C-alpha positions as CSV (number, residue, x, y, z in Angstrom):
1,X,-30.7,2.5,-49.0
2,X,-27.0,3.0,-49.5
3,X,-25.3,5.1,-46.8
4,X,-21.7,6.4,-47.0
5,X,-20.2,6.8,-43.6
6,X,-17.1,9.2,-43.5
7,X,-15.0,9.1,-40.3
8,X,-11.2,8.8,-39.6
9,X,-12.1,6.6,-36.7
10,X,-11.7,3.0,-38.0
11,X,-13.9,1.7,-35.0
12,X,-16.9,3.4,-36.4
13,X,-17.3,0.7,-39.0
14,X,-17.6,-2.1,-36.3
15,X,-19.9,0.0,-34.2
16,X,-22.3,0.6,-37.2
17,X,-22.1,-3.1,-38.3
18,X,-23.2,-3.9,-34.8
19,X,-26.0,-1.3,-34.2
20,X,-27.5,-1.9,-37.8
21,X,-27.0,-5.8,-37.8
22,X,-30.5,-6.5,-38.5
23,X,-31.0,-3.8,-41.2
24,X,-27.7,-4.8,-42.9
25,X,-28.8,-8.6,-43.0
26,X,-32.3,-7.7,-44.5
27,X,-30.5,-5.4,-47.1
28,X,-32.7,-2.5,-45.9
29,X,-29.4,-0.5,-45.4
30,X,-26.1,-0.9,-47.0
31,X,-23.2,1.0,-45.3
32,X,-20.1,1.9,-47.2
33,X,-17.2,3.3,-45.2
34,X,-14.5,6.0,-46.1
35,X,-11.8,6.9,-43.6
36,X,-11.2,10.4,-45.0
37,X,-12.9,13.2,-47.1
38,X,-10.7,12.3,-49.9
39,X,-11.6,8.7,-49.8
40,X,-15.3,9.5,-49.7
41,X,-15.0,11.9,-52.7
42,X,-13.2,9.1,-54.6
43,X,-16.0,6.7,-53.8
44,X,-18.7,9.4,-55.0
45,X,-16.9,9.9,-58.1
46,X,-16.6,6.3,-59.0
47,X,-20.3,5.5,-57.9
48,X,-22.2,8.4,-59.0
49,X,-25.4,8.9,-57.0
50,X,-25.4,5.5,-55.4
51,X,-25.3,7.0,-52.0
52,X,-28.6,8.3,-50.7
53,X,-27.2,9.7,-47.6
54,X,-23.9,10.6,-46.3
55,X,-23.1,10.6,-42.7
56,X,-19.8,12.6,-42.1
57,X,-17.5,13.6,-39.2
58,X,-16.5,17.0,-39.1
59,X,-13.2,16.8,-37.5
60,X,-10.8,14.8,-39.7
61,X,-7.1,15.1,-40.7
62,X,-6.8,16.5,-44.2
63,X,-10.0,17.4,-45.7
64,X,-12.5,18.2,-43.0
65,X,-16.2,17.1,-43.1
66,X,-17.1,20.8,-43.7
67,X,-14.9,20.8,-46.7
68,X,-16.4,17.7,-48.0
69,X,-19.8,19.0,-47.4
70,X,-19.2,22.1,-49.6
71,X,-17.8,19.9,-52.5
72,X,-20.7,17.4,-52.2
73,X,-23.4,20.2,-52.3
74,X,-21.7,22.0,-55.1
75,X,-20.8,19.0,-57.3
76,X,-23.3,16.3,-56.5
77,X,-26.5,18.0,-57.3
78,X,-28.5,15.6,-59.5
79,X,-30.1,14.3,-57.2
80,X,-28.4,15.7,-54.3
81,X,-27.5,13.2,-51.5
82,X,-28.6,14.0,-48.0
83,X,-25.8,14.9,-45.8
84,X,-25.8,14.4,-42.0
85,X,-22.7,16.0,-40.1
86,X,-21.5,14.2,-37.1
87,X,-19.2,15.7,-34.6
88,X,-17.7,15.3,-31.1
89,X,-18.1,19.0,-30.7
90,X,-21.5,20.4,-30.5
91,X,-20.5,23.9,-30.6
92,X,-22.5,26.5,-32.4
93,X,-19.6,27.5,-34.9
94,X,-19.4,24.1,-36.5
95,X,-23.3,23.7,-36.3
96,X,-23.7,27.0,-38.2
97,X,-21.0,26.4,-40.6
98,X,-22.5,23.0,-41.4
99,X,-26.1,24.5,-41.9
100,X,-24.7,27.3,-44.0
101,X,-23.0,24.7,-46.3
102,X,-26.2,22.8,-46.7
103,X,-26.1,20.1,-44.1
104,X,-29.5,18.4,-43.8
105,X,-29.0,17.3,-40.3
106,X,-26.4,17.5,-37.4
107,X,-25.6,14.8,-34.8
108,X,-23.0,14.9,-31.9
109,X,-20.9,12.1,-30.7
110,X,-21.3,9.8,-29.0
111,X,-24.1,9.1,-31.6
112,X,-27.3,8.0,-30.1
113,X,-28.0,5.1,-32.4
114,X,-31.5,4.9,-31.4
115,X,-32.3,8.4,-32.8
116,X,-30.1,7.9,-35.8
117,X,-31.8,4.6,-36.7
118,X,-35.2,6.6,-36.5
119,X,-34.0,9.4,-38.8
120,X,-32.7,6.7,-41.2
121,X,-35.9,4.7,-41.2
122,X,-37.9,8.1,-41.8
123,X,-35.7,8.7,-44.8
124,X,-35.6,5.3,-46.3
């Protein structure tokens, strides 16, 4: 399963590579990292429909995760990738906005990698 992780925090890449070491080694999961909404869109446009799942932070400089979600859900619909929003803020406004824009799931930081792993395995 190819998963696009979108987060402006560069250390997220190392964290995912550590937490999913076994799944990456066995090629069960393949993570691609984009450090902005703009970079994520560029990747999606170049690699049409390769990402089955997108994990996106909400609060990023430039294009927010909610802006990215809106574009993904309107422009990438055949088949639509599953989108999980990740934010440091578990506030109701972001949650409701993400749900309204079509987010498939919603996680708060710090990410519980046990829960995330279960969700990814159930999708894959």
